[in-house]
N, C-alpha and C positions, 0 to 999 in steps of 0.2 A: 254653362258649366265649363270650367277649365279642363283641358287635357293634361293629364299627369305624365311627365317625361322623366325617365331615368337616364342619366348621362354616364357613360362608361368609357374611361380612358386612363391610362397609367400616367399621363402628363397632367400635372396640376394646372399648368398654364392653359392647356387645351380644355380641360374640364371647366375652368372658370370662364374662358372665352365663350364656349358653347352655351353654358348656363346663362350668361348675361344676355345673349341674343334671344334665347328661348323665353326668358323671363320678361323681356321687353315687349312681348306680345300679350295682350290682355286675355287671349284665349288659351294660353299655355302656361304651365308652371313646372319648374323642376322640383320634383319631390325628394330627390336624393342623387348622389353620385356614387360610383364604384370605381375602384382602381385596377381591377383585373376581372377576368371572366368568371372565376369562382365566386367572387363577391357579387357579381352581376346576377348570376343564377340564384343566389340566396336572396338578394334584395328583390328580384323579380317575383319570387314566390311570396315574400312577406308583404311587399308594398303594392303589388298588382298595378303597375303602371299601364298607361294607355299606349305608350310608345317608348322604345328604347333606342338611344343612339349608341353605337358600338364601334370601338376601335378594333383593329384586327390583331396587330402585334402587341401582346401584353404578357407580363410574367404570370406564373402560377397556372393560368388557363387562358389560352388565346381566344380571340373573338369568334372564330369558326366553331370551336368546340362549345363555346358558351351558347351560340345560336342553336346548335344541335340539341343541347340539353334543355334550353328554354322551350324550343318548339316541340319537344317530345313530352313535355309535362303540361305547362300552361302557356300556350302560344301567345305571343305579343308581336305586334308590328315592329320590325327592327330596321333601322336605317344605319348602314355601315359607313364608316369613314375610311378612305383608302388612299394610299400614295399612288401617284400617277407613274408607275413603273410597270415593267412586264411582270415582275414577281407580284407586285401589288394587284395587278389585274387578275392573275391566276387565283390569288387568295380571295379576292372579292367575288369572283365567279363561283368559287367553292362555297362561300358564305351564302350567296344567293341560292345555290342548289340546296343548301342546308335549310333554307327557309326564310332568310332575310328578304325583305320586300324591295329595298332600293339601296342606292349608295351615292355618296358624294365625295369629291376629292377632299383630302384632309387640309390642303393648303387653300385658304379662302380665295387667294388671288387666282386659283385655277377654277373656281366656281363661277366667278363673274368679274367684270371689269373694275368694280369698286365695292367697298364694304357694304354700302346700302343695298345694292342689288344682291350681293351674296347673302346678306341677312334675310332678304325677302325670299330668296330661293330656299334657304334652309327651313324657314318657318312654313312655307307652302308645302314642302315635301313632307314635313312632319304631319301637317294637317291632312294631307291627301292619304298617306298610308294609314293614318288613324281610323279612317273610314272602314278599313277592313278588319278592325279588331273584333267585331262580333261574328264574323264569318270564318275566322281561323279555327282549325281543328288540330289536335295533337298529332304529330307524325313522328315515327321512330326512324323512318327513312323516306326521303322524297320518292313518291311513286314513279316507277319507270313507265314509259309509254305503253308497256304491255302488261302492266301489273294488275289490271282489273278486267272484268268481263267485257265491258263496253269497248275497251281498247283491244282486247283479244279478238273481238269481232271485227274491229277496224283492221287489225293486222291480217286477218283471214281474207278480207276484201282486197287488201293491198297485194297479198300473195297471188290471188286469183288474177287480178288485173295485170300484175307484173308478168306472169307466165303467159298471158295472152299476147304480149308484145312480140313483134317479129324481130328476127336477128339473133345472133348468138348471145348467150348470157355471159356478161362480163364477170371476171373474177371478183369476188367480194373482198374488199380490203378489210383487214383486221388490224388497224393501227392502234396500238396501246395508247391510252390516254397519257401515260407517263412520257410518251415520245411525241407529244403534241407539238414540240418545237420543230419537228421535221416539216419541211414545206409540203403542202398537199399535192398529190399527184393528179393531174388533170387527165380526163378521158381523152383518148386520141380520136374517138369517133367524130365525124363531122356533125354539124348542127342538123337536126332533122327538120322536115317540113312541118307545117302546122298540124296539130292534132284536132280532131273533132270529137265533141261529146256526143252522147246518145241523142241529144236534142239538135245536133247539127252545128253547134257553135264552134267556131275555129279558135284555136289558141296557139300562140307562138311564144308566149312569155308568161311566167308567174312572177308577180312582184308583191313583196310583203314589207309593210312598214310598221314600226313599233317603237316604244319608248320605255317608260317605267314598267317593270315586270317582263320586259321583252326577252332578256336572255333565257329565262326558264321557258317562256312561251315558245320561242323559236326552237329551242332544244326539243320540246315536246312534239312540235309539228315535224321538224326536219328529220328526226331520228326514225320516224315512221314511213318516210318516203322510200320506195324501192330503189335498188341500185341502178336500174336502167330507166329511171324516171325520164320521160321524153322531152322535157322542156328546160331551157335555161331559167335560172331563178335570180332575181335581184332581191337583196336583203338590205333594208335601211333601218338601222337601230341607232337611236340617239345614244352616243357613247363617246368618251374621250379618245383622242388619237392613240394614246398609249394602250388602250384596252382592245381595240378592234382586231389587231393582229393576233393577240392571245385568244380572243373569243373565236375567231375564225379557225385557228388551229385546234381549239377544243372541240368545236363542232365537227371538224373534219375527222377527228379521231373517234367520234361517237356515231357518225352517220354513215349510211351505205352510199349516199351520193357524195360527190366531192364538194368541199366548201373551202373557199379561199378569200383572203382580203383582196378586194378588187385593186387592180393596178392599171394605170393609164395605158391604153392600147390593147388590153385583153380582148381577144375575139371570143364572144360568149358562145358556149357550147351546151348542148343538151346534157342534162344530168349534173350540171355544175351550178353551185350557188355562189354568188359574188356579194360579199359583205362590203358595204360602203365604208371607206376609211374615215375614222373620226377626224373632225376638223376640216373636212373637205365636202365638196358636192360631187355625187356620182351621177353621170349622165350617159346617154347612149348616142352613138353617131353611126351613120351608114344605113344600109339596107337591112330589111328584116332577116334575110338569110346569111348576112355577114356583118351583123352589128358589132361595134366595138365599144368598150368602156372608155369613157372620157372623164378623167378626174381633174377637177378644177378647184381653185382656191375657195375656201368656205364663204368668204365675203364678210366684211365687217358689219354690214347691216342685217345679216341673216341671223335670226334667233336660233335656228337649228343647223348644226353642221355635223353630220349630214342632215338634209331636209327630205322628208318623204314627198312633199309637194314637188320639189325640184326633180327628183328621180321619176316620179309618176308622170309628170308633165313631159319629160324627155321620152319616156316609154311611149306616151301617146303619139308623139311626133314620128317615131320610128315604126311602131307596130299598129297604130290606130286602135281599132276595137278588138284586136286579137290578143287581148291580155286578160288574165284573171288577177285582180288586185285585191289584197286582203289587208285590212287595218286591224292590228292587234292592240293589246293593252298599252296605255300611255296617257300622260298628262297633255292638256292642250288640245289643239285642233289641227296639228300638222298632218297632212295627207288628205284633208277634205277637199281643197281646191284642185289638187292633182287628180284625185279620184273622180271629181266632177268632170274634168277634161276627158278622162278615159271613158267614163260612162256616156258622155255626149257623143263619143265616136262609136259606141256600141259595145264597149268592154263590160265585163261583169265585175261587180264590186261586192265583197263580203266584209262583215265586221264581226269581231269577237263579241260574244254576248256579255252583258253586265255581270252576271253571276260569276263568271270564270275570270274576269279581269282583276288585276291588282288595282289599276286605276281606270275607271270607265270615262275617259276623256276623249281621246282620239277616235275610238270606235263609236262613241256616242255622237261625235260631231258629224260623221258620215251617215250614221243611222238617222239622226233627227233631221238631217237635211234631205232625206229621201234618196240619198245616193246609193246606199247599201241595199242590195237585193235581199239579203238575209243576214241575221245575226245568229252566230253559231257558237256552241260551247267549245272551248279550247280542245277538249278531249276528242271531239268529232271532226275537227278541221282537216286533219291529214287524210282521213278516209274520204271526206267530201272532195278534197283536192284531186285525189287519184281517180275517183269516179267521174268527176267533171272533166278532167283534162286528158284522160286516156282514151275515151271514146270507144 
C-alpha cells in the first residue's frame, strides 16, 4: 500500500519538484498540494495523509503555526524544509518543538552531492517518519520535562542528588530564550576528578550521540540536569553547520548547565556540554583531567559530519572506560562502532528504547549488537544519568 503524502509550499516550482521525486517511488504517492499553512491544515483534516512535507515561510499561515494546529487535532508525521541560515535554523527548531519529526535543507544541493542521492535521502526520510504515524497523539503544547508525574519524580531525584554534591552552589543562569544569540557563559570552576556511582563505576565523561528526533530528545534530557552536574558532556547531533550554533544557543538558554558549540582548543569543564559543529568531526586530545576539544575537517568520505563513531572513539582513547555513552533516536547505525570501542574498555553504554524514539535506527544498532547495557525511555534518561554519575 502506498504512503499518502501532502506537499505544502508556496512555490509552485518547489511543489512540483518535490512531488515528482515522491511520485517516482512506487511506495509513495502525492495525494495533493497546498500553498500555505491554512490550506495545509484544512487538507490534512480532509485527506488524512500519512506524511506531510512542510515549508516554513508561507503567506496566510506559516509552517510553524500549521504544525501546531495539525499536531493539536489529528497528528501527522511532518518533514520540514528549511533554509540553511541562522534564522532558518531557529525557525526549524521551533517547528520541531511544535511537533514536526524531521527536517531537510530546502536546496537539494545542500542535501547531497548529486540529485540521485538527494532523491534517495528525501524518499527514505519520508518513509522513516511515516513509521511513527500510528503512535502520534494530539498535543496542544509539547510537554515540558517536568509536566507529568514521572518527570516530576525524576526532578525530585535530580534535586536530591544535586544538593548532595560538595562545594558552593553556583548561581542559576536565567537566560531568556529570546536572548539566545548571546554567547554561553562557561563555568570558571576547574574540571572535577572522576565520579563514582553507587556500584563503584568511575565516570569522567558523559557522551551522547543522536540524529533524527535528536533536537527534542537532547532538550528533554539536558534541561533536567542540575546546574552543578559534575561531568563534562559531549553532544554529537547530525545537523548542518548553519544549525549547530543556533541549537547550542537555544539549549544554553533553556538548561541549567552551560551548553556551547564546541570550538577547537576548548578545555572541557565539568557542567558544560559541547555540541559538535556541523560539517566537522569533534575529537578529544590530551589527558583525562585536561582534555581539549579538537575540531577537524569533516572528511569527504565520511557519511556523517559530525560522526558519533568518531567522537566516541576519540573519547575511548582519552578516557578509556570512564565514560557513560548514550545513543538516542536516529537513522542508521552511527555510534555502534564507537560505542563498541568504549564498551570493550569498560565504559557503560545505554540506548533509547524503541517506543520513545522518532526513528529506532541508531539505538537499535547498539542494542541488537549487544553493546547497550540497557534500553531506556526518553523521559527516564536524565534521572538515570544523575543517579548513575553522581554516586
